[in-house]
Backbone as ProteinMPNN parsed JSONL, in Angstrom:
{"seq_chain_A": "MKIVLASDHGGVNLRQEIAGLLQEMNIEYDDMGCDCEGSVDYPDYGIPAAEKVAAGDYDLGILICGTGIGMTISANKVKGIRCALVHDVFSAKMTKAHNNANVIAMGERVIGSGLAKEIVKAWLETEFEGGRHENRIGKITEYENK", "coords_chain_A": {"N_chain_A": [[138.936, -20.073, 128.841], [139.162, -17.776, 126.779], [141.244, -15.934, 125.302], [142.226, -12.471, 122.253], [143.823, -11.881, 120.055], [146.018, -9.079, 119.006], [148.111, -6.459, 116.402], [149.583, -4.384, 115.298], [151.562, -3.739, 112.628], [153.901, -3.494, 113.671], [154.618, -5.675, 115.208], [153.966, -8.116, 114.421], [155.479, -10.336, 113.949], [155.703, -10.378, 117.079], [153.39, -10.977, 118.709], [153.097, -13.651, 117.442], [154.304, -16.069, 118.091], [153.614, -15.386, 120.679], [150.618, -16.848, 120.007], [151.616, -19.386, 119.351], [152.675, -19.359, 121.847], [150.012, -20.154, 123.638], [148.838, -21.433, 122.332], [149.95, -23.739, 123.282], [150.078, -23.754, 125.552], [147.376, -24.685, 125.52], [145.372, -22.82, 125.826], [142.606, -21.322, 124.466], [141.803, -18.754, 121.836], [141.195, -16.438, 119.928], [143.252, -14.215, 116.798], [142.974, -11.24, 115.307], [145.101, -10.103, 113.773], [147.272, -7.63, 112.872], [148.121, -9.255, 109.48], [150.559, -8.197, 108.181], [152.686, -6.588, 106.115], [153.902, -3.496, 105.196], [152.954, -0.526, 106.882], [150.977, -0.199, 108.761], [147.585, 1.835, 111.082], [147.653, 1.04, 114.084], [145.641, 1.787, 115.918], [142.937, 0.776, 114.186], [143.391, -1.733, 114.884], [144.453, -1.998, 116.994], [141.9, -1.127, 118.76], [139.486, -1.922, 117.815], [140.262, -5.203, 119.191], [139.526, -4.263, 121.505], [137.371, -3.401, 122.437], [135.957, -5.837, 122.068], [136.586, -7.456, 123.95], [135.97, -6.256, 126.275], [133.234, -6.167, 125.385], [132.786, -8.304, 126.155], [132.819, -10.475, 124.385], [135.422, -11.52, 124.39], [137.526, -13.116, 127.105], [140.151, -11.989, 128.216], [142.589, -10.005, 126.268], [145.546, -9.097, 124.335], [147.538, -7.147, 123.027], [150.162, -5.541, 121.171], [152.403, -3.53, 119.319], [154.791, -1.804, 118.107], [156.341, -0.425, 120.094], [154.547, -0.932, 122.291], [152.723, 1.135, 123.12], [151.19, 2.787, 121.54], [149.183, 0.954, 121.709], [148.096, 0.398, 123.771], [147.165, 3.84, 124.829], [145.4, 3.448, 123.016], [143.324, 1.234, 123.153], [142.671, 1.705, 125.722], [140.455, 3.634, 125.767], [138.476, 2.99, 125.148], [135.55, 2.196, 126.8], [135.152, 0.06, 129.891], [137.629, -1.451, 129.915], [141.214, -1.74, 131.453], [143.852, -1.499, 130.115], [146.623, -2.465, 130.112], [150.947, -1.376, 129.635], [153.131, -3.331, 129.205], [155.852, -4.338, 130.498], [157.368, -6.345, 131.983], [158.074, -9.23, 134.628], [157.262, -8.791, 137.196], [155.325, -6.721, 136.796], [153.517, -7.34, 135.19], [152.685, -9.284, 136.637], [151.541, -8.244, 138.74], [149.977, -5.919, 137.575], [147.808, -7.733, 136.803], [146.949, -8.631, 139.768], [146.776, -6.209, 140.76], [144.954, -4.5, 140.306], [143.933, -5.675, 138.19], [143.658, -6.117, 135.488], [142.674, -6.051, 132.158], [143.709, -6.047, 130.223], [146.15, -6.522, 128.177], [149.254, -4.575, 126.598], [151.97, -4.628, 124.115], [155.595, -3.906, 123.839], [156.942, -4.755, 120.791], [159.385, -4.431, 119.844], [160.684, -3.503, 121.733], [161.629, -5.718, 123.559], [162.056, -8.996, 124.294], [161.184, -12.654, 122.403], [161.316, -14.686, 124.793], [161.384, -13.2, 126.726], [158.427, -12.407, 126.796], [157.01, -13.637, 125.903], [157.009, -15.089, 129.441], [156.168, -12.541, 130.655], [152.949, -13.319, 129.622], [152.699, -16.058, 130.59], [152.999, -15.103, 133.651], [151.23, -13.317, 133.689], [148.607, -14.803, 133.228], [149.01, -16.263, 134.731], [148.957, -14.979, 137.065], [145.901, -14.169, 139.822], [143.256, -11.91, 140.231], [143.315, -9.966, 143.261], [141.996, -8.737, 144.771], [139.155, -6.874, 147.292], [140.564, -4.007, 148.674], [141.769, -2.894, 146.331], [139.692, -4.328, 144.751], [137.807, -1.656, 145.456], [139.431, 0.392, 144.04], [139.362, -0.431, 141.9], [136.982, -0.21, 141.131], [136.649, 2.548, 142.219], [137.165, 3.692, 139.672], [135.55, 2.886, 137.546], [132.961, 4.358, 138.649], [134.062, 6.666, 137.26], [134.446, 6.682, 135.129], [131.617, 5.664, 134.089], [130.618, 8.178, 133.871]], "CA_chain_A": [[139.106, -18.654, 128.739], [139.694, -17.025, 125.687], [141.965, -14.584, 124.004], [141.898, -12.011, 121.699], [145.765, -11.134, 120.64], [145.889, -8.122, 117.89], [149.265, -6.446, 116.368], [150.09, -3.833, 114.164], [152.645, -4.577, 111.304], [155.592, -3.477, 114.334], [154.524, -6.92, 115.765], [153.254, -9.622, 114.135], [156.642, -11.633, 114.841], [155.765, -11.483, 118.451], [152.026, -11.852, 118.356], [152.51, -15.134, 116.335], [155.356, -16.258, 119.646], [152.791, -15.421, 121.584], [149.741, -17.364, 119.299], [152.338, -20.228, 119.281], [152.223, -20.079, 123.048], [149.156, -19.882, 124.002], [148.354, -23.102, 121.875], [151.67, -24.844, 123.862], [149.283, -23.395, 126.939], [145.848, -25.253, 125.489], [144.353, -21.581, 126.16], [142.097, -20.791, 123.329], [142.575, -17.845, 120.977], [141.845, -15.511, 118.076], [143.418, -14.012, 115.689], [142.338, -10.164, 115.289], [145.682, -9.844, 112.5], [147.744, -7.378, 111.102], [149.797, -10.073, 109.445], [150.885, -7.172, 106.557], [154.533, -6.026, 106.076], [153.22, -2.688, 105.239], [151.984, 0.404, 107.783], [149.368, 0.146, 109.281], [147.33, 2.022, 112.119], [147.63, 0.387, 115.648], [143.736, 1.631, 116.792], [141.803, 0.232, 113.8], [143.628, -3.338, 115.957], [143.835, -2.313, 119.511], [140.253, -0.697, 119.314], [138.13, -3.078, 117.764], [140.11, -6.147, 119.776], [139.794, -3.99, 123.073], [135.704, -4.129, 122.414], [136.012, -7.731, 121.994], [136.969, -7.473, 125.47], [134.645, -5.322, 126.55], [131.312, -6.589, 125.563], [132.739, -10.003, 127.059], [133.359, -11.712, 123.632], [136.394, -12.228, 125.085], [137.487, -12.982, 128.671], [141.6, -11.217, 128.518], [143.131, -9.472, 125.414], [147.004, -9.19, 123.917], [148.182, -5.792, 121.981], [151.112, -5.72, 120.847], [152.738, -3.615, 118.434], [156.649, -0.995, 117.898], [156.596, -0.008, 121.873], [152.839, -1.196, 123.252], [152.66, 2.33, 123.889], [150.091, 3.338, 120.837], [148.26, -0.006, 121.278], [147.969, 1.182, 125.45], [146.572, 4.496, 125.1], [143.994, 3.453, 122.191], [142.812, 0.253, 124.686], [142.221, 2.357, 127.206], [139.903, 4.844, 125.344], [137.188, 1.242, 125.289], [134.888, 2.309, 127.907], [135.849, -1.102, 130.491], [139.006, -1.849, 129.222], [141.619, -1.612, 131.836], [144.984, -1.475, 129.485], [148.393, -1.897, 130.88], [151.642, -2.222, 128.775], [153.923, -4.417, 130.518], [157.443, -4.94, 129.275], [158.429, -7.142, 132.516], [157.358, -10.609, 134.429], [156.593, -8.391, 138.235], [154.663, -5.551, 136.447], [152.911, -8.413, 134.998], [152.022, -10.084, 137.396], [150.881, -6.544, 139.468], [148.562, -5.35, 136.898], [146.417, -8.556, 137.129], [146.913, -8.429, 141.334], [145.692, -4.849, 142.257], [144.47, -3.41, 138.28], [142.842, -6.283, 137.575], [143.85, -6.104, 133.536], [141.956, -7.399, 131.151], [143.922, -5.8, 129.084], [148.203, -6.012, 128.492], [150.153, -4.215, 125.662], [153.888, -4.834, 124.177], [155.545, -4.25, 122.172], [157.985, -6.01, 120.102], [160.994, -3.955, 118.847], [161.3, -3.274, 123.088], [161.419, -7.328, 124.565], [161.681, -10.145, 123.568], [159.891, -12.96, 122.719], [161.651, -15.59, 125.638], [160.425, -12.406, 128.316], [156.974, -11.7, 126.689], [156.102, -15.208, 127.097], [157.047, -15.3, 130.465], [155.243, -12.155, 130.473], [152.257, -13.555, 129.373], [152.473, -16.356, 131.469], [152.601, -14.222, 134.635], [149.756, -12.273, 133.967], [147.578, -15.417, 133.023], [148.885, -18.08, 135.517], [148.412, -14.622, 138.303], [144.624, -13.8, 140.945], [142.869, -10.815, 140.956], [143.185, -10.063, 145.079], [140.069, -8.09, 145.148], [140.049, -6.887, 148.156], [141.539, -2.394, 148.792], [142.16, -3.18, 145.439], [137.825, -4.127, 144.291], [137.325, -0.763, 145.878], [139.847, 1.076, 143.255], [138.412, -0.38, 140.78], [135.54, 0.652, 141.684], [136.326, 4.488, 141.657], [137.531, 3.833, 138.166], [134.702, 2.432, 136.876], [132.379, 5.222, 138.215], [133.807, 8.117, 136.825], [134.269, 6.416, 133.579], [130.149, 5.692, 133.648], [130.043, 8.791, 134.443]], "C_chain_A": [[139.09, -18.601, 127.279], [139.792, -15.512, 125.277], [142.233, -14.213, 123.146], [143.74, -11.559, 120.98], [145.466, -10.124, 118.29], [147.156, -7.206, 117.464], [149.126, -5.242, 114.916], [151.575, -4.303, 113.745], [154.147, -4.354, 112.217], [155.445, -4.743, 115.233], [153.683, -7.598, 115.028], [154.07, -10.188, 114.633], [156.113, -11.473, 116.437], [154.74, -11.95, 119.107], [152.15, -13.335, 117.792], [153.535, -15.363, 117.511], [154.038, -16.498, 120.398], [151.65, -16.109, 121.522], [149.695, -18.495, 120.151], [152.201, -21.037, 121.168], [151.439, -20.077, 123.889], [148.226, -21.253, 123.738], [149.37, -24.626, 122.563], [150.597, -24.621, 125.163], [147.644, -24.299, 126.912], [144.99, -24.348, 125.862], [143.501, -20.735, 124.436], [141.894, -19.441, 122.843], [141.769, -17.308, 119.9], [142.416, -14.645, 117.603], [143.191, -12.696, 115.125], [144.046, -9.513, 113.579], [145.994, -8.329, 113.307], [148.137, -9.026, 110.96], [150.228, -9.253, 107.563], [152.873, -7.468, 106.923], [155.019, -4.178, 106.238], [152.711, -1.603, 106.407], [150.682, 0.24, 107.645], [149.009, 0.512, 110.485], [147.248, 1.62, 113.262], [146.535, 0.455, 116.16], [143.637, 1.152, 115.818], [142.981, -1.185, 114.383], [143.118, -3.322, 116.977], [142.42, -1.848, 119.617], [138.747, -2.252, 119.12], [138.653, -4.413, 118.997], [139.812, -6.041, 121.91], [138.188, -3.686, 122.979], [135.227, -4.904, 122.493], [135.791, -8.163, 123.635], [136.305, -7.648, 126.646], [133.017, -5.516, 126.61], [131.869, -8.298, 125.374], [132.583, -11.395, 125.543], [134.113, -12.652, 124.161], [137.372, -12.485, 126.167], [138.857, -11.986, 128.673], [141.885, -10.875, 126.415], [144.742, -9.544, 125.21], [146.766, -8.681, 123.345], [149.385, -5.677, 121.864], [151.483, -4.518, 118.924], [153.937, -2.499, 118.37], [156.732, -1.081, 119.669], [154.92, -0.714, 122.738], [152.584, 0.186, 123.913], [151.264, 3.129, 123.345], [148.82, 2.391, 121.327], [147.866, 0.089, 123.217], [146.369, 2.332, 125.237], [144.992, 4.031, 123.897], [143.142, 2.476, 122.804], [142.068, 0.342, 125.184], [140.474, 3.11, 127.092], [138.342, 4.68, 125.093], [136.579, 1.686, 126.405], [134.759, 0.301, 128.227], [136.053, -1.762, 130.488], [140.246, -1.391, 130.736], [143.387, -2.013, 131.24], [146.233, -1.326, 129.722], [149.684, -2.783, 130.378], [152.537, -2.23, 130.267], [155.186, -5.257, 129.347], [158.255, -5.697, 130.689], [157.603, -7.805, 133.976], [156.893, -9.592, 136.352], [155.686, -7.498, 137.603], [152.773, -6.73, 136.011], [151.4, -9.15, 135.791], [150.909, -9.096, 138.543], [150.05, -6.097, 138.764], [147.142, -6.092, 136.865], [146.421, -8.73, 138.237], [145.984, -7.634, 141.786], [144.667, -4.188, 140.707], [143.099, -4.398, 137.691], [142.41, -6.273, 135.576], [143.377, -6.94, 132.89], [142.344, -7.201, 129.782], [145.522, -6.25, 128.902], [148.72, -5.771, 126.531], [151.648, -4.87, 125.473], [153.87, -4.509, 123.414], [157.626, -4.107, 121.704], [159.298, -5.699, 119.409], [161.511, -3.226, 120.774], [161.235, -4.677, 124.03], [161.384, -8.194, 123.033], [160.784, -11.452, 123.208], [159.948, -13.92, 124.189], [160.706, -14.354, 126.007], [159.938, -12.117, 127.706], [156.519, -12.581, 126.517], [155.815, -15.792, 128.75], [156.416, -14.142, 131.105], [153.826, -12.759, 130.423], [151.923, -14.678, 130.122], [151.86, -15.793, 133.091], [151.25, -14.17, 134.39], [148.322, -12.726, 133.704], [147.147, -16.007, 133.751], [147.731, -16.111, 137.255], [146.687, -14.187, 138.444], [144.333, -12.93, 140.819], [142.626, -10.534, 142.576], [142.446, -9.192, 145.472], [140.552, -7.174, 146.922], [140.08, -4.85, 148.362], [141.258, -2.482, 147.779], [140.861, -2.692, 144.206], [137.269, -2.639, 143.839], [137.872, 0.696, 145.21], [139.592, 1.282, 141.879], [137.039, 0.489, 140.099], [135.625, 2.139, 140.898], [136.632, 4.749, 139.772], [136.638, 3.875, 137.439], [133.071, 3.189, 136.928], [133.057, 6.474, 137.599], [133.308, 7.249, 135.443], [132.676, 6.037, 133.302], [129.47, 6.185, 134.012], [129.104, 9.769, 133.215]], "O_chain_A": [[138.98, -19.67, 126.68], [139.072, -14.537, 125.061], [142.704, -15.11, 122.447], [144.608, -10.969, 121.624], [145.057, -10.422, 117.168], [147.624, -6.963, 118.576], [148.621, -5.44, 113.811], [152.414, -4.982, 114.336], [155.233, -4.78, 111.825], [156.307, -4.809, 116.109], [152.478, -7.464, 115.238], [153.845, -10.695, 115.732], [156.115, -12.527, 117.073], [154.764, -12.918, 119.868], [151.163, -14.07, 117.775], [153.51, -14.279, 118.093], [153.533, -17.591, 120.652], [151.169, -16.309, 122.637], [148.889, -18.848, 121.012], [151.925, -22.145, 121.628], [151.855, -20.004, 125.045], [147.393, -21.858, 124.412], [149.415, -25.843, 122.38], [150.385, -25.672, 125.767], [146.937, -24.518, 127.895], [143.878, -24.714, 126.242], [143.91, -19.864, 123.668], [141.769, -18.741, 123.848], [141.781, -17.963, 118.858], [141.954, -13.677, 118.207], [143.176, -12.928, 113.917], [143.83, -8.707, 112.675], [145.225, -7.883, 114.158], [148.374, -9.82, 111.87], [150.176, -9.64, 106.396], [153.703, -8.121, 107.556], [155.905, -3.663, 106.92], [151.739, -2.116, 106.962], [149.749, 0.423, 106.863], [149.647, -0.048, 111.377], [146.194, 2.129, 113.644], [146.13, -0.484, 116.847], [144.621, 0.418, 115.91], [143.405, -1.444, 113.256], [142.232, -3.856, 117.644], [141.773, -2.21, 120.6], [137.889, -2.929, 119.686], [137.756, -4.773, 119.759], [139.829, -6.793, 122.884], [137.811, -3.924, 124.126], [134.082, -4.994, 122.938], [135.041, -8.948, 124.215], [136.107, -8.496, 127.516], [132.087, -5.227, 127.363], [131.423, -9.185, 124.647], [132.363, -12.605, 125.598], [133.943, -13.849, 124.394], [138.341, -11.756, 125.958], [138.579, -10.95, 129.276], [141.352, -11.54, 125.526], [145.276, -10.18, 126.118], [145.798, -9.023, 122.665], [149.84, -5.75, 123.005], [150.982, -4.712, 117.816], [153.691, -2.203, 119.539], [157.306, -2.011, 120.236], [154.696, -0.705, 123.948], [152.278, 0.305, 125.099], [150.484, 3.79, 124.031], [147.674, 2.837, 121.373], [146.909, -0.648, 123.455], [145.177, 2.049, 125.359], [143.819, 4.338, 124.11], [142.021, 2.927, 123.036], [141.044, -0.319, 125.358], [139.6, 3.126, 127.958], [137.419, 5.478, 124.928], [137.363, 1.497, 127.335], [134.459, -0.549, 127.388], [135.463, -2.797, 130.796], [139.867, -0.277, 131.098], [144.081, -2.76, 131.928], [146.888, -0.292, 129.593], [149.828, -4.004, 130.446], [152.643, -1.728, 131.386], [155.357, -5.995, 128.377], [159.486, -5.733, 130.695], [156.679, -7.159, 134.469], [155.797, -10.047, 136.679], [154.731, -7.642, 138.366], [151.604, -6.75, 136.397], [150.193, -9.373, 135.693], [149.777, -9.365, 138.946], [149.057, -5.747, 139.402], [145.992, -5.652, 136.878], [145.393, -9.406, 138.3], [145.023, -7.76, 142.544], [143.736, -3.386, 140.634], [142.015, -4.177, 137.15], [141.423, -6.372, 134.847], [143.488, -8.166, 132.889], [141.91, -7.649, 128.721], [146.062, -6.229, 130.008], [148.566, -6.538, 125.581], [152.319, -5.439, 126.334], [153.08, -4.456, 122.472], [158.726, -3.688, 122.064], [160.023, -6.391, 118.693], [162.544, -2.578, 120.944], [160.788, -4.613, 125.175], [161.068, -8.186, 121.844], [159.64, -11.428, 123.663], [158.888, -14.024, 124.807], [159.51, -14.36, 125.716], [160.495, -11.101, 127.291], [155.366, -12.653, 126.941], [154.932, -16.529, 129.189], [155.978, -14.434, 132.218], [153.375, -12.672, 131.565], [150.761, -14.598, 130.52], [150.74, -15.969, 133.572], [150.346, -14.878, 134.833], [147.288, -12.059, 133.757], [145.997, -16.397, 133.954], [146.688, -16.116, 137.909], [146.1, -13.89, 137.404], [145.211, -12.271, 141.378], [141.589, -11.001, 143.046], [142.307, -8.939, 146.669], [141.635, -6.962, 147.467], [139.002, -4.511, 147.874], [140.082, -2.123, 147.728], [140.754, -1.769, 143.4], [136.699, -2.281, 142.808], [137.35, 1.787, 145.439], [139.557, 2.221, 141.084], [136.535, 1.224, 139.249], [135.17, 2.659, 139.879], [136.368, 5.665, 138.993], [136.616, 4.757, 136.58], [132.19, 3.029, 136.083], [132.273, 7.417, 137.488], [132.198, 7.188, 134.915], [132.411, 6.118, 132.103], [128.352, 5.875, 134.423], [128.299, 10.622, 133.591]]}, "name": "protein", "num_of_chains": 1, "seq": "MKIVLASDHGGVNLRQEIAGLLQEMNIEYDDMGCDCEGSVDYPDYGIPAAEKVAAGDYDLGILICGTGIGMTISANKVKGIRCALVHDVFSAKMTKAHNNANVIAMGERVIGSGLAKEIVKAWLETEFEGGRHENRIGKITEYENK"}
């Protein structure tokens, strides 16, 4: 498994915490930044990271900004991306089990690093259930391909 990480200025610290977790879990990842203190635009980081997942360069993506909302909206503009905003463990599990989300977004100003790490672990350890959920995702893909 290979993961891409990205954040804007509002998610730098949490992104670094998640990078440390992925190292502990021996999961390969690439960090696309940002490593800045000044304000930057979240689409400049979220969209390229999502494009890398959609292209198959990475299996999954984790995006972080102040609230996670901007990254979620940006990533979901990329064809083939199913990005979910998650701020609790149950939603992280369900978005993988039922929606097969290939990207998650979180907000550094919304949750702490301990919870964020639990969310990432839950998401990574949950399997897509398929079945009736496969049909639902198929409808999204069909619409997306119009």
